[in-house]
N, C-alpha and C positions, 0 to 999 in steps of 0.2 A: 393754264402757263405750260406744262410739258408740251401740250399739243402745238401751241404757237411755238416753242423753240424748234420742235420738231419740222413744222411747215417753214421754219425760217431756213433751217438746214436744207430742206429740200430745194428751197429758193435759189441757195447758192449752188447745190448740186446741177440743177437746170440750167443755170448762168455759164457754168463750167462745161455743160453738155456730158454730166455723168451720170446721167438718169438712163435706166433699161425700162423699156416698155413694149407692150406687144407680146401677145402669146407666145410665139417661139423664141424671142429674144429673152424673154423672162426665165423661159425653161433652160436655155442655155446657160443664164446667168447663175442659176440654182446649182447646175450641174458643174460648173467651172470650177476645179480645183484650184487654178493658179492663185484666185482671191481668198486671202485668208479672212479677211473680214467682209462681210456681207449682211444687208438687211432686205427683207421686204416689206412695203409698205401696203397694205391692203384698207380700200376705203371701207368704211362700215356700212355704205349703202351699195356695195358690190353685190351682184348677183350670187345665188346660194352656190350654183355649181361651180363657179368661178373659185369663190372662197374656199370650198371643199378642195377642189383640184389643186389650188397652190399651197394650202395648208399641209396636203399629204405630201406633196413634192418637197417642200420645205423641212418636214419632220424625217422623211428618209435620208436626204442629204444633210441634216443637222444645219439648216439655216435658220437663224431667228426671224420671225416675223411678228408684225405688229399691226392690229385694226386701230386704225384712227381717222379721225374726221369723216367728212363726206366727198363724193366725187367732185362735188362744185369746189369745196374749199381746197382739196388736191390739185385741181385744174389751175384754180386761182394762182395757188403758192407757185407753180412750177410754169405757168403761161401754156399750158397744154389744154385739150379741150376733151372732155368726158373721159378721163383718166379713173381707172379703178383698183389698179394694181402697178407698184414701181419697184424699181431696184436700184440701189445706188453702187455705182461701180467705183467711186474715189473710197478707198479702205478708210480713210482717216474720218471721212464725213460719216460713212457706214458705222464705224465705230463709236463716233458722237452720239449718232442717232440711238444706237443700242444702248449707250450709258444712259441718255435722257429717259428711254423708254422703260428703263429697269429702275429709275428712281421713284421712290415712294411718294405719294401726295401730289399736289398741283400747286 
């Protein structure tokens, strides 16, 4: 249930063109101090090196991240192809996803 809500919010972010993707764009997004509310979404089946790199960068910059769903489901929800890591640049949507991800239970 929680995963479905987050995927729906990612779909909204995609339609509003408020998703960040691509190695350099994600790195810039994590370091961007202008945004107060950020979230990184990592596919559970993303590569080990990718996960490690992103998690370390998030921890250094104090950016929350969640591992959710598969690349296939993330791609379907966002209308993209083969997506393994996403950032949400809309602060309200990012805040909502953080709230959903911190809820207990499904």
